[in-house]
N, C-alpha and C positions, 0 to 999 in steps of 0.2 A: 276287407271292404264290407260295409253293411249293406244289407239288401234293402231294396225299395219297398215301401209299404204297399199293400194291396188295397186301393181305395177306389171309390167311384168318381166320376167326373164332377158330381155335385160337391163331394167332399173336397176335391181339389179346388173348386171355385171358392168355397168358403174359406179355405186356407189363404188363397191369394187375395181375397177381399180384405183380410186383416192387414195387408201391407199396401192398400190403396187401389187395388184393381176393382173394376166394376164391370158388370155385364153390359156391353155395348149393344149387342144384338145376338139373335140366335137364328141360324139357318139350318133347318132340319135338325140333325143330332149334333151339330157343332155350335158351341157357345164361344163367341168372340169376346174376350175380356180385354180391357185397356186400362192403362195407368197413364196419367197425363204428365206427372213430373217425378222422375224423368220418364219420357215417353217410352212405352213398351206395349206391345199388343201380342196376345197369345191366343191360340185356338185350343179349346178343351172339348174333346168328344163327350157327349152326355151319355156315357155308357155306365152300366152297373159296376164294371170293374175295368180299370185302365190297364193296358199292357204295360209291362215294365219299361220298354223302350219308349213308348209314348210319354209316360210319366217322366222319364229321365229327360226327354226333349223339352217338356213343359218347364221343368225345373231349371234347365240351362237357359231357355229363352227368357225366363223371369230373372236371370242373373242371381240365382240362389244356390247355396250349397245344400247338400243332403241334410245336414244337421239343422240348418236354418229352417228348411221345409218341414222337418219332423216337429220342430218347436211350434210352427204355425198350425199343425194339425191338432195340437192339444188345447 
């Protein structure tokens, strides 16, 4: 099994924006991003480095595989 990349919340946001997510609002250090079609909403902490469990949860909520997410980071 491949390891999850060590990225910041902003890098995660940029990757998700490539597949149609947009920043809906930010409350403190939490960025709420949304995609309208198909509807999906994900909360991304605006931290310098996301924990692996948090990143895994974000990837799952966005209905992505690890390899798909890695491609979005490039």
